[in-house]
C-alpha positions as CSV (number, residue, x, y, z in Angstrom):
1,M,-137.2,31.1,-119.5
2,W,-134.2,30.6,-116.9
3,S,-135.2,27.0,-115.8
4,Y,-134.7,24.8,-119.6
5,D,-130.7,25.1,-118.8
6,S,-130.8,25.1,-114.8
7,V,-129.8,22.3,-112.1
8,F,-132.6,22.6,-108.9
9,Y,-131.7,21.4,-106.1
10,Q,-135.5,21.0,-103.2
11,I,-134.9,21.1,-99.7
12,S,-137.7,20.1,-97.2
13,T,-137.5,23.6,-95.3
14,L,-139.1,22.7,-91.5
15,G,-137.0,18.9,-91.7
16,F,-133.5,20.5,-93.4
17,C,-133.7,23.0,-90.4
18,G,-134.4,20.9,-88.1
19,A,-137.9,22.3,-86.9
20,P,-140.1,20.2,-84.5
21,T,-142.5,19.1,-85.7
22,E,-145.5,20.9,-84.4
23,N,-145.8,24.5,-84.8
24,D,-144.5,25.4,-80.7
25,G,-145.0,29.0,-81.8
26,V,-141.2,29.6,-80.4
27,L,-139.2,32.1,-82.8
28,A,-136.0,30.3,-84.3
29,H,-133.9,31.6,-86.9
30,R,-133.4,28.4,-88.4
31,I,-133.7,29.4,-92.1
32,K,-130.4,31.2,-91.8
33,K,-128.9,27.3,-91.9
34,V,-129.6,27.7,-95.7
35,E,-126.6,30.2,-95.7
36,D,-124.0,27.5,-94.5
37,W,-124.6,25.6,-97.5
38,I,-124.5,27.8,-100.6
39,P,-121.1,27.0,-101.0
40,H,-122.1,23.2,-101.1
41,M,-124.6,24.3,-103.3
42,V,-122.6,26.1,-105.7
43,K,-119.5,23.6,-105.7
44,L,-122.4,20.7,-107.0
45,G,-123.8,23.0,-109.6
46,V,-127.1,24.2,-108.7
47,D,-128.7,27.0,-109.9
48,A,-131.8,27.1,-108.6
49,I,-133.3,25.5,-105.1
50,Y,-136.6,24.8,-104.7
51,F,-137.9,24.8,-100.7
52,C,-141.3,23.0,-99.6
53,P,-143.3,25.3,-97.6
54,V,-142.1,28.4,-95.4
55,F,-144.9,30.1,-94.2
56,E,-146.4,29.5,-91.2
57,S,-148.5,26.1,-90.8
58,D,-149.9,23.8,-87.9
59,R,-147.5,21.1,-88.8
60,H,-145.4,20.1,-91.9
61,G,-145.8,23.5,-93.8
62,Y,-148.6,22.0,-96.0
63,D,-151.2,23.2,-93.6
64,T,-151.0,26.9,-94.3
65,R,-151.9,29.4,-91.3
66,D,-150.7,32.7,-92.6
67,Y,-149.4,33.5,-96.3
68,T,-147.8,36.6,-95.9
69,K,-145.6,35.6,-92.5
70,L,-142.1,32.7,-92.6
71,D,-143.3,30.0,-90.4
72,V,-141.9,31.5,-87.2
73,R,-139.5,27.9,-86.3
74,L,-137.6,29.0,-89.0
75,G,-137.8,32.7,-88.2
76,T,-138.5,36.1,-89.7
77,N,-139.6,37.3,-93.1
78,E,-136.1,39.3,-93.1
79,D,-134.1,36.1,-92.3
80,F,-135.4,34.6,-94.9
81,K,-135.3,37.8,-97.4
82,E,-131.5,38.1,-96.6
83,V,-131.3,34.1,-97.7
84,C,-132.7,34.9,-100.6
85,G,-130.5,37.8,-101.1
86,K,-126.9,35.4,-100.5
87,L,-128.9,33.0,-102.6
88,H,-128.9,35.7,-105.4
89,D,-125.7,36.8,-104.8
90,N,-124.4,32.9,-105.7
91,N,-126.8,33.2,-109.4
92,I,-128.8,30.3,-107.8
93,K,-132.8,31.5,-108.1
94,V,-135.2,30.9,-105.4
95,V,-138.3,28.8,-106.2
96,L,-141.2,28.4,-103.2
97,D,-143.7,26.0,-102.5
98,G,-147.3,27.5,-103.4
99,V,-149.7,25.8,-101.4
100,F,-152.7,26.8,-103.0
101,N,-155.2,24.0,-103.0
102,H,-155.9,23.9,-99.1
103,V,-155.0,25.7,-96.2
104,G,-154.5,24.4,-92.3
105,R,-156.9,24.7,-89.2
106,G,-155.1,27.3,-87.5
107,F,-155.8,29.4,-90.9
108,F,-157.3,32.9,-89.5
109,A,-160.5,32.3,-92.0
110,F,-161.2,29.4,-91.3
111,Q,-161.1,29.8,-87.9
112,D,-163.6,33.1,-87.9
113,L,-166.3,30.2,-89.5
114,L,-166.0,27.7,-86.5
115,K,-166.0,30.8,-84.4
116,N,-168.7,32.9,-86.1
117,R,-170.7,30.2,-88.3
118,E,-173.0,31.4,-90.5
119,N,-172.4,34.9,-90.2
120,S,-169.0,34.2,-91.3
121,P,-167.9,36.8,-93.7
122,Y,-165.8,33.6,-94.6
123,K,-168.4,30.7,-95.2
124,D,-167.9,30.6,-98.6
125,W,-163.9,30.4,-98.9
126,F,-164.1,26.9,-98.3
127,T,-165.2,24.1,-100.5
128,N,-168.6,22.1,-99.8
129,V,-169.3,23.7,-96.0
130,N,-172.4,22.1,-94.5
131,F,-174.0,23.8,-91.0
132,G,-176.0,21.0,-91.0
133,W,-173.6,18.1,-90.5
134,N,-170.6,17.4,-89.0
135,N,-167.0,16.0,-88.7
136,N,-164.3,14.0,-86.8
137,Y,-163.3,17.5,-85.4
138,N,-166.7,17.9,-83.8
139,D,-166.7,21.0,-85.3
140,G,-170.5,20.9,-85.6
141,L,-170.2,21.3,-89.1
142,S,-168.2,19.5,-92.4
143,Y,-166.2,20.2,-95.3
144,E,-164.1,19.4,-97.8
145,G,-160.8,18.5,-97.1
146,W,-157.8,17.5,-99.4
147,E,-158.7,13.7,-100.2
148,G,-160.2,13.3,-97.3
149,H,-158.0,15.0,-95.3
150,N,-159.7,17.2,-92.5
151,E,-156.5,18.8,-91.4
152,L,-156.4,20.5,-95.4
153,V,-159.3,22.6,-95.6
154,K,-160.0,23.0,-99.7
155,L,-159.9,26.2,-100.1
156,N,-162.8,27.5,-103.6
157,L,-160.6,28.9,-106.0
158,R,-163.5,30.1,-107.6
159,N,-164.3,32.7,-104.7
160,E,-163.0,36.3,-105.8
161,E,-161.7,36.9,-102.5
162,V,-159.9,33.7,-101.8
163,I,-157.9,34.3,-105.3
164,R,-157.2,38.1,-104.4
165,H,-155.7,36.8,-100.8
166,I,-153.6,34.6,-102.6
167,F,-152.6,36.9,-105.3
168,S,-151.9,39.8,-102.3
169,A,-149.7,36.8,-100.7
170,V,-147.8,36.1,-103.8
171,E,-146.9,39.0,-105.0
172,G,-145.7,40.3,-101.5
173,W,-143.1,36.8,-102.0
174,I,-142.0,38.9,-105.0
175,K,-141.6,41.9,-103.7
176,E,-139.8,41.0,-100.5
177,F,-137.6,38.2,-101.4
178,D,-137.6,38.8,-105.4
179,I,-138.4,34.7,-105.8
180,D,-138.1,33.4,-109.1
181,G,-141.0,30.4,-109.4
182,L,-143.2,28.5,-108.0
183,R,-143.7,25.4,-107.2
184,L,-147.7,24.4,-107.3
185,D,-148.5,22.1,-104.8
186,V,-151.0,19.4,-106.2
187,A,-151.8,21.1,-109.5
188,Y,-153.5,18.4,-110.5
189,S,-156.6,18.8,-107.5
190,L,-156.6,22.7,-108.6
191,D,-158.8,24.6,-110.5
192,M,-157.8,25.3,-114.2
193,D,-158.7,28.5,-114.3
194,F,-157.1,29.5,-111.6
195,V,-153.4,28.3,-112.6
196,R,-154.5,30.6,-116.2
197,R,-155.4,33.4,-113.6
198,L,-152.2,33.0,-111.6
199,R,-149.7,32.8,-114.5
200,Q,-151.6,36.0,-115.9
201,F,-150.7,37.8,-112.8
202,V,-146.9,36.5,-112.4
203,D,-146.1,37.4,-115.8
204,S,-147.3,40.9,-114.9
205,K,-145.7,41.0,-111.5
206,K,-142.0,39.7,-112.9
207,D,-140.2,38.9,-116.2
208,D,-139.8,34.9,-116.5
209,F,-141.4,33.9,-113.4
210,Y,-141.7,30.0,-113.7
211,L,-144.5,28.2,-112.7
212,L,-144.2,24.1,-111.8
213,G,-146.4,21.8,-111.2
214,E,-146.6,18.9,-108.9
215,M,-148.3,16.6,-111.4
216,I,-148.1,12.7,-109.7
217,H,-150.4,11.3,-112.4
218,G,-152.5,12.0,-115.4
219,D,-152.0,13.9,-118.8
220,Y,-149.5,16.7,-118.1
221,N,-150.3,18.1,-121.0
222,R,-153.7,19.3,-119.0
223,L,-151.8,21.9,-117.3
224,L,-148.7,22.5,-119.7
225,D,-149.2,25.1,-121.5
226,E,-145.6,27.4,-122.3
227,Q,-148.1,30.5,-123.2
228,N,-150.9,30.4,-120.2
229,M,-150.2,27.9,-118.1
230,L,-147.7,26.1,-116.4
231,H,-143.9,25.6,-118.0
232,S,-143.6,22.5,-116.6
233,V,-144.7,19.3,-114.2
234,T,-143.0,17.1,-112.2
235,N,-142.4,13.8,-114.3
236,Y,-143.0,11.0,-111.6
237,Q,-143.2,8.7,-114.6
238,A,-140.3,9.0,-115.5
239,Y,-138.8,9.0,-111.5
240,K,-140.4,5.4,-111.6
241,G,-139.3,4.1,-115.1
242,M,-135.2,5.0,-113.7
243,W,-135.3,3.2,-110.6
244,S,-137.4,0.5,-111.7
245,S,-136.0,-0.3,-115.1
246,F,-132.7,-0.3,-112.8
247,N,-134.0,-2.5,-109.9
248,D,-135.5,-4.9,-112.6
249,R,-132.5,-4.5,-115.5
250,N,-134.9,-4.0,-117.7
251,L,-134.0,-0.6,-119.3
252,F,-137.2,-1.2,-122.0
253,E,-139.4,-0.2,-119.3
254,I,-137.5,3.8,-118.9
255,N,-136.9,3.9,-122.4
256,Y,-140.9,3.1,-123.3
257,T,-141.5,6.2,-121.1
258,L,-138.8,8.3,-122.8
259,E,-140.1,7.8,-126.5
260,Q,-143.6,8.2,-125.2
261,H,-143.1,12.1,-123.7
262,F,-140.8,13.0,-125.8
263,C,-140.8,11.2,-129.0
264,G,-144.9,11.9,-128.9
265,M,-147.1,13.9,-126.1
266,Y,-144.6,15.6,-124.5
267,Q,-142.0,16.8,-127.1
268,G,-140.2,20.0,-126.2
269,R,-141.9,20.3,-123.0
270,H,-139.2,20.5,-119.8
271,L,-140.5,18.6,-117.5
272,L,-138.7,18.2,-114.2
273,N,-136.8,15.3,-113.4
274,F,-136.2,13.7,-110.1
275,L,-135.1,10.6,-108.5
276,D,-136.2,11.5,-104.7
277,N,-138.1,13.7,-102.8
278,H,-139.9,14.4,-99.6
279,D,-142.6,12.4,-100.3
280,V,-141.1,9.1,-101.4
281,N,-138.5,6.6,-100.6
282,R,-134.9,8.0,-101.4
283,L,-132.8,6.8,-104.0
284,A,-130.3,5.4,-101.9
285,S,-132.7,3.2,-100.3
286,T,-135.0,2.2,-103.8
287,L,-131.8,0.6,-105.5
288,R,-131.0,-2.9,-104.8
289,E,-127.3,-2.3,-106.6
290,K,-125.2,0.7,-105.1
291,E,-123.1,0.1,-108.3
292,H,-125.9,1.6,-110.5
293,L,-126.3,4.8,-107.5
294,P,-123.9,7.0,-110.0
295,L,-125.7,5.3,-113.6
296,V,-129.1,6.5,-112.4
297,Y,-127.7,10.5,-111.9
298,A,-126.0,9.7,-115.0
299,M,-129.5,9.1,-116.7
300,L,-131.1,12.0,-115.0
301,F,-129.0,14.3,-116.4
302,A,-129.1,13.4,-119.7
303,I,-132.5,12.8,-120.0
304,P,-134.9,15.4,-121.7
305,G,-135.8,17.7,-119.2
306,I,-135.1,20.1,-115.9
307,P,-132.8,17.8,-113.2
308,C,-133.7,18.0,-109.9
309,V,-131.3,16.7,-106.9
310,Y,-132.9,15.8,-102.8
311,Y,-130.7,17.6,-100.5
312,G,-128.4,14.7,-98.8
313,S,-129.3,12.2,-101.9
314,E,-126.1,13.4,-103.6
315,W,-124.0,12.1,-101.1
316,A,-125.9,8.8,-101.3
317,A,-127.9,9.8,-97.7
318,E,-131.3,6.7,-97.3
319,G,-134.6,6.9,-96.0
320,K,-137.5,5.6,-95.9
321,K,-141.4,6.1,-95.2
322,E,-141.8,5.0,-91.4
323,N,-145.6,4.0,-90.6
324,G,-147.2,5.9,-93.0
325,G,-144.8,9.0,-92.2
326,D,-142.9,11.0,-93.9
327,E,-140.2,12.5,-91.4
328,A,-137.5,10.1,-92.3
329,L,-137.6,11.2,-95.7
330,R,-136.8,14.6,-94.3
331,P,-134.0,15.2,-92.0
332,S,-131.6,18.0,-90.8
333,F,-128.1,17.7,-91.8
334,E,-125.5,18.7,-89.1
335,A,-123.3,19.3,-92.5
336,P,-123.5,18.9,-96.2
337,E,-121.1,15.9,-97.3
338,W,-119.0,15.1,-99.9
339,N,-117.7,11.5,-101.4
340,E,-117.1,10.3,-104.6
341,L,-121.1,10.4,-105.6
342,T,-121.4,14.0,-105.2
343,D,-118.0,14.6,-107.0
344,Y,-120.1,12.7,-109.6
345,I,-122.7,14.3,-109.9
346,S,-120.8,17.8,-110.3
347,R,-119.4,17.0,-112.9
348,L,-123.0,15.7,-114.4
349,A,-124.2,19.1,-113.8
350,K,-121.4,20.7,-115.3
351,V,-121.6,19.3,-118.6
352,H,-125.7,19.4,-118.6
353,K,-125.6,22.8,-118.5
354,S,-122.6,23.4,-120.9
355,E,-124.3,21.6,-123.7
356,K,-127.3,22.9,-125.1
357,T,-128.0,19.7,-126.4
358,L,-128.7,18.7,-123.6
359,C,-131.1,20.5,-122.4
360,Y,-132.8,21.2,-125.7
361,G,-131.9,18.1,-127.5
362,S,-134.3,16.0,-129.3
363,Y,-134.6,12.0,-127.6
364,R,-133.7,8.7,-129.7
365,K,-132.9,5.0,-129.1
366,V,-129.9,4.1,-131.2
367,F,-129.3,0.9,-129.0
368,L,-131.7,-0.9,-126.4
369,T,-131.4,-4.8,-124.3
370,N,-132.3,-4.8,-120.7
371,R,-128.9,-4.1,-119.3
372,Q,-127.3,-1.7,-122.0
373,I,-128.6,1.4,-123.8
374,V,-127.3,3.5,-126.6
375,F,-129.6,6.8,-127.2
376,E,-128.7,9.9,-129.3
377,R,-129.8,13.9,-128.1
378,S,-129.3,16.3,-131.1
379,F,-129.9,19.9,-130.9
380,D,-128.5,22.3,-133.6
381,G,-126.4,20.1,-135.6
382,E,-124.9,18.6,-132.5
383,R,-125.7,14.7,-131.4
384,I,-124.4,13.6,-128.0
385,L,-125.0,10.0,-127.5
386,V,-125.4,9.0,-124.0
387,A,-124.3,4.7,-123.2
388,I,-125.1,3.0,-119.8
389,N,-124.2,-0.4,-119.0
390,L,-125.8,-1.8,-116.1
391,E,-124.3,-5.1,-116.1
392,E,-120.7,-6.1,-114.0
393,N,-119.2,-7.0,-117.2
394,P,-117.7,-5.2,-120.4
395,F,-120.3,-5.0,-123.0
396,H,-119.9,-4.4,-127.2
397,A,-122.9,-2.3,-128.5
398,S,-123.4,-3.3,-132.3
399,F,-124.6,0.0,-133.8
400,D,-124.1,2.5,-136.7
401,A,-122.9,6.0,-134.6
402,G,-123.0,7.4,-138.1
403,A,-119.3,8.8,-137.0
404,A,-116.5,8.0,-136.3
405,E,-115.3,9.5,-133.4
406,A,-116.1,11.3,-130.3
407,V,-114.9,12.8,-126.7
408,D,-116.7,11.5,-123.5
409,L,-117.6,15.2,-121.8
410,L,-117.8,13.2,-118.5
411,T,-113.9,12.4,-118.9
412,G,-112.5,14.2,-121.6
413,E,-111.2,10.9,-123.3
414,K,-111.7,10.0,-127.0
415,A,-114.0,6.9,-128.6
416,V,-114.0,5.6,-131.7
417,F,-116.8,3.5,-133.0
418,Q,-116.3,-0.1,-134.7
419,G,-119.3,-1.1,-135.8
420,G,-120.6,0.2,-132.2
421,L,-119.2,1.2,-128.8
422,D,-117.1,-1.2,-126.0
423,M,-119.2,0.1,-122.9
424,P,-117.5,-0.8,-119.9
425,A,-118.7,-3.0,-116.7
426,F,-121.1,-0.7,-114.7
427,S,-120.5,2.4,-116.9
428,A,-122.0,5.2,-118.5
429,A,-120.9,8.1,-121.2
430,Y,-121.8,11.4,-122.7
431,L,-119.9,11.3,-125.8
432,K,-120.4,13.9,-128.0
433,I,-119.8,13.7,-131.8
434,T,-116.4,15.1,-132.9
435,G,-116.1,13.3,-136.8
């Protein structure tokens, strides 16, 4: 699967493009802005882009009105087809957000339900419709909203007409835009039979079509199945473990998560790893010590799984939730920036993609204190030791490397093991064993 040795880049499409918060119905070709960023993505080492929702919606994209039409605030389907074509020309795969658990109140079938009530042919398209009740919109009926949000009308994914409607839209995305995969919004809420059928459907339409699921909590294995369900899920546990370990200077936390995952319940899985996204505070606003920024990224690109970078965070853009809203997390930058952190992440991406051991290797802890960690990734007879020191002082880690020397893939410099390893202050190294 192409995704397993890829570096992902996520954009919150409506925010990235500077679209108005409310759908004003005014056509604007904002999606073309993505084309201006392609050289930046290529230089960064990106080979897959994940777009947050792009289809016609009421407000933020997760309240779909029309699965077949690019949001008017972004442009036309032809605009997006050209964008996808240029991304593919630069060897960047395209993954779209599949928001199938719920729709917006502007969705055509829901509008018909409100108008025709019991006589609507779409009355069974939605979950728990009750014509003898009311809701906060005073519709004279009630229905199930996702996690109590009535602006997000929950679809009945056991209804064959709903399934056909969604599958028809997905087929259209494959044919029109040649997309390479889907990220399933709130996958943990989806009907499991629907997920299985979606997998069978996309497999029949395009080879190596990637399915990623949003999993915030619970057992990832519930949806992970490379043969029948999802190829990957979002690794929120590692996300929390990474920034929290650095902030508390307690690397035992992230090591516990990594051992639990990759020496146990998710061994051999390819989870999508990230340090921030459209729903959480940006890393640069979360970390207490700015010297740790490159070190956390070094960990992101070294642990098992697929690394994903959120647009703007590669140059340490900041952003926090404000009054419960996500607008500050999803800004429009006039142009991409490039600084020392961006350059470092580019180097990490290049090494990650060039070393199968970092994409497919096993995980083993070699040395661990609160502020230092050395772990081994091994694959097909090759070994890479990843060494990270969070401390402002140099440190000597005493361990048996099982080798005499290595080369640091990040610097090209030779490393010698003499009863362990000398680790400079605030440092990270990817040490490929050479002898």
